[in-house]
C-alpha positions in Angstrom: 11.5 -1.1 25.2 12.8 -0.9 28.0 13.0 3.1 27.7 16.4 3.3 29.6 19.0 0.3 29.9 21.4 -0.5 32.8 25.1 0.9 31.4 26.5 -2.7 32.4 25.7 -6.5 32.8 26.3 -6.2 36.7 24.1 -3.5 36.9 21.3 -5.1 34.9 21.8 -8.2 36.7 21.2 -6.4 40.2 18.1 -4.9 38.6 16.9 -8.5 37.4 17.5 -10.1 40.9 15.5 -7.4 42.7 12.6 -7.5 40.1 12.7 -11.3 40.4 12.4 -11.6 43.9 9.7 -8.9 44.2 7.6 -10.7 41.5 8.4 -14.3 43.4 6.9 -12.4 46.8 3.7 -11.8 44.9 3.5 -14.3 42.2 -0.2 -14.2 41.6 0.2 -10.5 40.9 1.0 -9.9 37.2 2.1 -6.2 37.8 5.3 -7.4 39.4 5.8 -10.0 36.5 5.8 -7.1 34.1 8.7 -5.6 36.1 10.6 -8.8 36.1 10.1 -9.1 32.5 11.2 -5.8 31.8 14.3 -6.2 33.7 15.1 -9.6 32.0 14.9 -7.9 28.7 17.4 -5.0 29.8 19.6 -7.7 31.2 19.6 -9.8 27.7 20.5 -6.3 26.0 23.3 -5.4 28.4 24.7 -9.1 28.1 24.6 -8.4 24.4 26.3 -5.3 24.7 29.2 -6.5 26.4 29.3 -9.5 23.8 28.1 -12.0 26.4 26.1 -14.2 23.8 26.0 -17.3 25.5 24.7 -16.1 28.8 22.2 -13.5 27.0 20.9 -16.4 25.1 20.5 -18.5 28.3 19.1 -15.3 30.1 16.8 -15.0 27.0 15.5 -18.7 27.0 14.4 -18.0 30.9 12.6 -15.0 29.8 10.8 -17.1 27.0 9.8 -20.0 29.5 8.5 -17.0 31.7 6.1 -15.6 29.0 5.1 -19.3 28.0 3.8 -19.9 31.7 1.8 -17.2 31.7 0.0 -17.2 28.2 -2.8 -14.8 29.0 -0.3 -12.0 29.8 1.1 -9.6 27.0 3.7 -7.7 28.4 6.0 -10.8 29.4 5.4 -12.1 25.7 6.3 -8.7 24.3 9.6 -8.8 26.1 10.4 -12.3 25.3 9.8 -11.6 21.5 11.8 -8.5 21.6 14.9 -10.4 23.4 14.4 -13.2 20.8 14.8 -10.6 18.1 18.1 -9.3 19.5 19.5 -12.6 20.1 18.6 -13.7 16.5 20.4 -10.6 15.1 23.2 -11.6 17.4 23.9 -15.0 16.6 23.4 -14.1 13.0 26.1 -11.5 13.1 28.3 -13.9 14.9 27.9 -16.8 11.9 25.9 -18.9 14.4 22.6 -19.2 12.1 21.6 -22.5 13.5 21.1 -21.0 16.6 19.7 -17.7 15.3 17.3 -20.1 13.5 16.2 -22.0 16.6 15.6 -18.7 18.5 13.6 -17.4 15.7 11.3 -20.3 15.8 10.7 -19.3 19.5 9.6 -16.1 18.3 7.4 -17.4 15.5 5.6 -19.3 18.1 4.9 -16.1 20.1 3.7 -14.3 16.9 1.6 -17.3 15.5 -0.1 -18.3 18.8 -1.3 -14.9 20.0 -3.6 -13.1 17.6 -1.1 -11.6 14.7 -0.2 -8.6 16.9 1.5 -6.1 14.3 4.4 -5.6 16.9 5.1 -9.4 16.8 4.9 -9.3 13.4 7.5 -6.7 12.6 9.6 -8.5 15.1 9.5 -11.7 13.3 10.1 -10.0 10.0 13.1 -8.3 11.3 14.6 -11.7 12.7 13.8 -13.4 9.1 15.5 -10.5 7.2 18.6 -11.2 9.6 18.3 -15.0 8.8 18.0 -14.6 5.1 21.0 -12.1 5.2 23.1 -14.5 7.2 22.4 -17.5 5.0 23.0 -15.2 1.7 26.4 -14.3 3.1 27.1 -17.5 3.8 26.1 -18.7 0.4 23.3 -21.3 1.6 21.0 -20.8 -0.9 18.4 -23.3 -0.1 18.4 -21.9 3.4 17.9 -18.5 2.6 15.2 -19.3 0.2 13.3 -21.1 2.6 13.1 -18.3 5.2 12.6 -15.9 2.4 9.4 -17.7 1.4 8.5 -17.7 5.1 9.0 -13.9 5.4 7.0 -13.4 1.9 4.0 -15.3 3.5 4.0 -13.2 6.6 4.3 -10.0 4.7 1.3 -11.1 2.5 -1.1 -12.1 5.6 0.2 -9.8 8.3 -1.3 -6.9 9.7 2.1 -4.6 10.1 1.5 -3.3 6.5 4.4 -1.4 5.1 7.0 -2.4 7.7 6.4 -6.1 6.8 7.0 -5.2 3.1 9.9 -3.2 3.5 11.6 -6.1 5.4 10.4 -8.6 2.5 12.4 -6.0 0.4 15.7 -5.8 2.4 15.4 -9.7 2.3 15.0 -9.8 -1.6 17.9 -7.6 -2.1 20.2 -10.1 -0.1 19.0 -12.8 -2.2 19.6 -10.7 -5.3 23.2 -10.2 -4.2 23.5 -14.0 -3.8 22.1 -14.8 -7.1 24.6 -12.3 -8.7 27.6 -13.7 -6.6 26.7 -17.2 -7.5 25.1 -17.2 -10.8 22.2 -19.4 -9.4 18.7 -18.7 -10.8 16.1 -17.6 -8.1 13.1 -20.0 -7.7 10.5 -19.3 -10.3 8.0 -18.1 -7.6 10.2 -15.3 -6.3 11.7 -13.9 -9.4 9.4 -11.1 -9.6 10.1 -10.1 -6.1 13.9 -9.9 -6.8 12.8 -7.8 -10.1 11.0 -5.4 -8.1 13.5 -5.0 -5.5 16.2 -4.3 -7.9 13.9 -1.6 -9.5 12.8 0.0 -6.4 14.7 3.3 -5.3 17.2 2.8 -2.6 
């Protein structure tokens, strides 16, 4: 989502401005808000594609605020959650783990507040993997294990099934690498997870 994205931020911005104007003129009609949310997500994606991370983050916050103002509407919420997931990955890849973590908290708010939808769980789990991998690469074991603990609970309680288990395994592999690099032992509660991840076929 969206199925096709504009090739440039300028094009995406123009689409967003048109969609926002239409939605503002019919502010009580959720149909037009769907178009606004879709265009906002496309703009965030286009900005990230152009390495405009700061502006993409600001637009993502605006989209999240729109979704929060209309909690009964699933489509803006899904668009906001997907924008958050994209931003977590982008910030984590750029080394901005604190910002990535904050955006993941926004995503978690959507996932936990709206009935444990499988799609939102999968997005949250992907964000969790990005954080674990980022913290592990930094050597920040305490933070990495804390996020992994939350991801583990999500995989155990969620309804997205194999998707969550696969992402938990990816995170465990990053922690296994961290343990091997640093010589630090995994917390006792997680040692079986690491052994299972190490034994599983690639």
